[in-house]
ZAVORO-21958 format. One record per residue (C-alpha): residue number from 0; y, z, x negated. Coordinates in steps of 0.25 Angstrom, whole numbers, plus 5000, padded with zeros to 4 digits. Example, Ala and Ser with C-alpha at 12.3 -4.5 7.8 and 13.67 -1.06 7.14 Angstrom:
ZAVORO-21958
  num    c2    c3    c1
    0  4982  5031  4951
    1  4996  5029  4945
//
This chain:
ZAVORO-21958
  num    c2    c3    c1
    0  5166  5297  5669
    1  5170  5310  5676
    2  5182  5316  5680
    3  5189  5324  5692
    4  5199  5322  5702
    5  5212  5329  5698
    6  5221  5337  5708
    7  5229  5327  5717
    8  5221  5315  5713
    9  5212  5306  5721
   10  5198  5303  5717
   11  5202  5288  5714
   12  5214  5293  5706
   13  5204  5302  5698
   14  5195  5290  5696
   15  5206  5282  5690
   16  5211  5293  5681
   17  5197  5296  5676
   18  5194  5282  5673
   19  5207  5281  5665
   20  5203  5295  5658
   21  5189  5292  5655
   22  5188  5278  5652
   23  5203  5274  5649
   24  5202  5263  5660
   25  5214  5261  5669
   26  5208  5258  5683
   27  5215  5256  5696
   28  5211  5264  5708
   29  5208  5251  5715
   30  5197  5248  5704
   31  5189  5260  5708
   32  5179  5261  5719
   33  5173  5274  5723
   34  5158  5273  5723
   35  5153  5287  5724
   36  5159  5301  5726
   37  5153  5315  5723
   38  5160  5329  5722
   39  5157  5340  5711
   40  5164  5353  5712
   41  5163  5363  5701
   42  5166  5378  5703
   43  5165  5391  5695
   44  5154  5400  5698
   45  5158  5414  5701
   46  5155  5424  5690
   47  5146  5433  5699
   48  5138  5421  5703
   49  5136  5415  5689
   50  5122  5422  5688
   51  5117  5412  5698
   52  5119  5400  5688
   53  5115  5395  5674
   54  5121  5404  5663
   55  5135  5401  5659
   56  5138  5393  5672
   57  5152  5395  5677
   58  5154  5383  5686
   59  5145  5375  5695
   60  5146  5361  5701
   61  5144  5357  5715
   62  5140  5343  5712
   63  5143  5330  5720
   64  5156  5324  5716
   65  5160  5312  5708
   66  5168  5299  5711
   67  5162  5286  5706
   68  5171  5274  5706
   69  5168  5260  5703
   70  5179  5252  5695
   71  5181  5238  5699
   72  5189  5227  5692
   73  5183  5230  5678
//
């Protein structure tokens, strides 16, 4: 399951929303326990620098971000 944090949302609120959207389970925030956290940032490659990257590359990711939660009570 993947997703992103929307503007004005906490990571926990995003996790609750993503569980509902992705697997149609209503879960309370209290049922989720954070077990891992990473961050990924995607940004556009400036056109004058694209020659340094694979053909047709327009964006690049600076990896390292994901939130992993464990659900209790199920």
